C-alpha positions in Angstrom: 145.3 -17.5 26.3 144.5 -14.9 25.0 142.1 -15.3 22.2 142.5 -11.9 20.5 145.9 -11.9 18.8 147.6 -11.4 15.4 150.1 -13.5 13.5 152.4 -10.5 12.8 152.2 -7.6 15.2 154.4 -5.4 13.0 151.4 -5.0 10.7 149.7 -2.9 13.5 150.1 0.7 14.4 153.1 1.2 16.6 153.1 3.2 19.9 156.0 4.5 21.9 156.5 7.3 24.4 158.4 10.4 23.1 162.0 10.7 24.1 161.3 13.6 26.5 158.5 11.7 28.4 158.9 11.7 32.2 159.1 8.0 33.4 156.6 7.2 36.1 158.3 5.6 39.2 156.9 2.5 40.8 155.5 3.5 44.2 154.5 0.0 45.4 154.0 -3.6 44.3 151.3 -5.7 46.1 150.3 -9.3 46.0 146.6 -10.2 45.5 145.1 -12.5 48.2 143.0 -15.4 46.9 139.3 -16.0 47.8 136.0 -17.2 46.4 133.1 -15.2 45.0 129.5 -15.7 43.9 128.6 -19.4 44.1 132.2 -20.3 44.7 134.5 -19.5 41.8 138.1 -18.6 42.7 139.3 -15.0 42.5 142.4 -12.9 43.2 141.6 -9.5 44.8 143.9 -7.5 42.5 143.8 -4.2 44.4 143.7 -5.4 48.0 146.0 -3.4 50.2 146.3 -0.4 47.8 145.2 3.0 49.2 142.2 4.3 47.4 143.8 7.6 46.5 146.1 5.6 44.1 143.1 3.6 42.7 140.5 6.4 42.1 138.4 6.1 39.9 138.8 2.3 40.1 137.3 0.6 43.1 138.3 -3.0 42.9 139.3 -5.7 40.4 139.0 -9.5 40.6 141.0 -11.9 38.5 138.5 -14.8 38.0 140.5 -18.0 37.6 142.5 -19.1 35.7 140.9 -22.4 36.5 140.3 -25.6 34.5 137.0 -26.9 35.7 136.0 -30.5 35.8 132.5 -31.4 34.6 129.9 -30.0 36.9 132.2 -27.5 38.6 131.8 -24.2 36.7 130.0 -21.6 38.9 128.7 -18.1 38.6 126.8 -15.6 40.7 123.1 -15.4 41.8 121.0 -12.4 41.0 122.3 -9.4 42.8 122.0 -5.6 42.8 124.4 -2.7 42.0 124.2 1.1 42.3 126.6 4.0 41.8 129.3 2.6 39.5 130.1 0.5 36.4 131.1 -3.1 36.2 133.5 -4.3 33.5 133.6 -8.1 32.9 136.4 -9.2 30.5 136.6 -12.9 29.5 140.0 -14.1 28.4 139.2 -17.8 28.2 135.8 -19.6 28.7 132.2 -18.4 28.5 130.0 -16.3 30.7 126.3 -15.4 30.2 125.0 -12.1 31.5 121.4 -10.9 32.1 120.1 -7.8 33.8 116.8 -6.3 34.9 117.2 -3.5 32.3 117.1 -6.0 29.4 120.8 -6.1 28.7 122.8 -9.2 28.4 124.3 -11.9 26.2 127.1 -14.4 26.0 130.7 -13.2 26.4 133.7 -15.4 25.5 137.3 -15.4 24.5 138.3 -11.7 24.4 134.8 -10.2 24.8 133.8 -7.5 27.4 130.5 -6.6 28.9 130.3 -3.1 30.3 127.4 -2.5 32.6 126.6 0.9 34.0 124.6 0.2 37.1 123.8 3.9 37.7 120.8 4.4 39.9 120.2 0.7 40.2 120.1 -2.6 38.5 119.9 -6.4 39.2 122.1 -8.8 37.2 123.3 -12.3 37.1 126.5 -13.8 35.6 126.9 -17.6 35.1 128.5 -20.2 32.8 126.1 -21.6 30.2 124.6 -25.1 30.9 126.8 -26.8 28.3 130.0 -25.5 30.0 128.7 -26.6 33.4 128.2 -30.1 32.0 131.5 -30.3 30.1 133.8 -28.3 32.3 136.7 -26.4 30.8 139.1 -23.5 31.1 137.8 -20.2 32.6 139.7 -17.0 33.1 138.6 -13.4 33.2 138.5 -10.1 35.1 135.9 -8.0 36.7 136.7 -4.3 37.3 134.6 -1.8 39.1 134.8 1.8 37.9 133.3 4.6 40.1 130.9 7.2 38.8 131.0 10.8 39.9 128.1 12.0 42.1 126.4 13.7 39.2 126.1 10.4 37.4 125.5 7.9 40.2 121.8 7.9 39.7 121.8 7.9 35.9 119.8 5.3 33.9 121.5 1.9 33.6 123.3 1.0 30.4 124.8 -2.1 28.9 127.6 -2.3 26.3 128.5 -5.6 24.5 132.1 -5.3 23.3 133.2 -8.1 21.0 136.8 -9.1 21.2 137.3 -8.4 17.5 136.4 -4.7 18.0 139.2 -3.8 20.3 141.9 -1.5 19.0 145.2 -3.5 18.4 148.5 -1.8 18.6 152.1 -2.8 19.1 155.5 -1.6 20.3 158.1 -0.3 17.8 159.8 -3.8 17.6 156.6 -5.8 17.6 157.4 -7.4 20.9 154.2 -6.3 22.6 150.6 -6.7 21.5 148.4 -4.0 23.0 144.6 -4.4 23.1 142.9 -1.1 23.9 139.5 -2.1 25.4 138.4 1.3 26.6 139.8 4.9 26.4 142.7 5.7 24.2 146.4 5.3 23.8 148.4 7.8 21.8 145.3 8.8 19.9 144.1 5.3 19.2 140.6 4.7 20.7 139.2 1.5 22.1 135.5 0.6 21.7 134.4 1.0 25.4 132.4 4.2 26.2 133.1 5.4 29.7 131.5 8.1 31.9 134.6 8.4 33.9 137.7 9.0 31.6 139.8 5.9 31.8 142.1 3.7 29.7 142.1 -0.1 29.9 144.6 -2.2 28.0 145.5 -5.9 27.9 149.1 -6.2 26.9 151.0 -9.4 25.9 154.8 -9.1 25.9 157.0 -11.8 24.4 160.0 -13.0 26.5 162.5 -10.2 26.8 160.2 -7.6 25.2 159.9 -4.1 26.7 157.4 -1.3 26.0 157.3 2.3 27.2 154.0 3.9 26.6 152.8 7.5 26.7 150.5 8.0 29.6 148.2 10.9 30.3 149.6 13.0 33.2 146.2 13.6 34.6 145.5 9.9 34.9 146.8 7.5 37.6 148.7 4.4 36.5 148.2 0.7 37.5 149.5 -2.6 36.2 148.3 -6.0 37.1 150.0 -9.3 36.1 147.5 -11.9 34.7 150.2 -14.4 33.8 154.0 -14.7 33.6 156.7 -12.6 35.1 158.6 -9.4 34.3 159.3 -6.0 35.7 157.8 -2.5 35.8 159.2 1.0 35.7 162.5 2.2 34.5 163.9 0.8 37.7 162.7 -2.7 36.6 160.8 -3.6 39.8 160.1 -7.4 39.6 156.4 -8.5 39.2 154.7 -11.8 38.6 151.3 -13.5 38.4 148.8 -11.9 40.9 150.8 -8.8 41.6 149.7 -5.2 41.0 152.1 -2.2 40.5 151.2 1.4 41.4 152.9 4.1 39.4 153.6 7.6 40.5 153.3 10.8 38.4 154.9 11.2 35.0 154.0 11.0 31.3 155.2 7.4 30.5 155.2 3.9 32.0 157.4 0.9 31.3 156.7 -2.8 31.4 159.2 -5.5 30.5 158.9 -9.3 30.2 161.5 -11.6 31.7 163.7 -13.4 29.2 162.4 -16.7 30.4 158.8 -17.6 31.1 157.3 -21.0 32.1 155.8 -23.4 29.6 152.2 -22.8 30.8 152.4 -19.0 30.3 155.0 -18.3 27.5 154.4 -14.6 27.6 153.9 -11.8 30.1 150.1 -10.9 30.3 149.4 -7.6 32.0 146.4 -5.3 32.3 147.3 -1.6 32.3 144.8 0.9 33.8 144.7 4.6 34.0 141.9 7.0 35.0 141.3 10.6 35.9 140.6 10.6 39.7 137.1 11.8 40.7 138.3 13.1 44.1 135.0 12.8 45.8 134.1 11.0 49.0 133.5 7.3 48.4 131.7 4.8 50.6 131.5 1.2 49.5 129.6 -1.6 51.1 128.7 -4.9 49.3 127.2 -4.2 45.9 126.8 -0.4 46.3 129.3 2.5 45.9 128.0 5.9 47.0 129.3 9.2 48.3 127.8 9.1 51.8 126.7 6.5 54.4 123.2 7.9 54.1 123.1 7.1 50.4 124.3 3.6 51.2 121.4 3.1 53.6 119.0 4.4 51.0 120.4 2.0 48.4 119.8 -1.0 50.6 116.3 0.2 51.4 115.5 0.8 47.7 116.8 -2.7 46.9 114.7 -4.3 49.7 111.6 -2.5 48.4 112.2 -3.6 44.8 113.2 -0.2 43.4 116.4 -1.4 41.7 114.7 -3.5 39.2 112.8 -6.8 38.8 114.1 -10.2 38.0 112.6 -11.5 34.8 109.7 -13.9 35.3 111.6 -16.9 34.0 114.1 -16.5 36.9 113.7 -16.7 40.7 115.5 -14.6 43.2 117.9 -16.6 45.4 117.4 -16.8 49.2 121.0 -15.5 49.7 120.1 -11.8 49.5 122.5 -9.3 48.0 125.7 -10.6 46.5 128.6 -8.7 45.0 131.1 -10.0 42.5 
């Protein structure tokens, strides 16, 4: 981990916050509880316990794995509906296959991302391919939910297939941090993901002892989640480790540092950095739907039950489990 890397980061464009940038303080550090999703794959609920006003426009994020499956163990999700937001599935290690009722889909692996805009409604399924189920193997990824503003909630669904090799690679001035810009932009460098809600999504790898201070849009919120390793966040060096999320306050830069010593399994600090412009609209979330009012939620369930959110392709059958969310 991870698949997308370079032999010499110093060949990449370098990014650093200007000297007069205002450091963002760390408001809170939370620890993600563990659970199971879909047909039983392990997840950490990255944003559990964080007030939504600090998350907006993000709704939730699950760290899937890291788990080394034995043969026959890999699991996915059954067919399930979504409405009112976008799902972002980022695979760090392993393979996942996606298919949806709008014709989108494909295989994502080792650094790939699939970005599905559910909009007014869609059905989809995510599962490991049969050969991975038979052989077992390493699996590790993220799924992020990004809210849509009211004006876009009922838009037509869309699917983006973002290959790992297309992400924008950057580094810190000393080359100690490798920054993968998946969506949005960082200091004018744009990632490939096209978003309806303005956001930035970065997967950063910091070598032991490395520190990076990045420019950060003042109209965005700021979040950091540790995928692996240990380090600190903010100018005050608040300690963080695997499975913890940090919430940043206002300012124009944020700082992440890797501890001098990491363990043998995770030699570097791996962290996801997220920022987005808050939508600041009412948000109600239940199961697979994210809407603005309870009445819209009720309508979403009714539309799903009446088959208005799409049709499962004929080669597949709907599960008896009803709506699922992942």
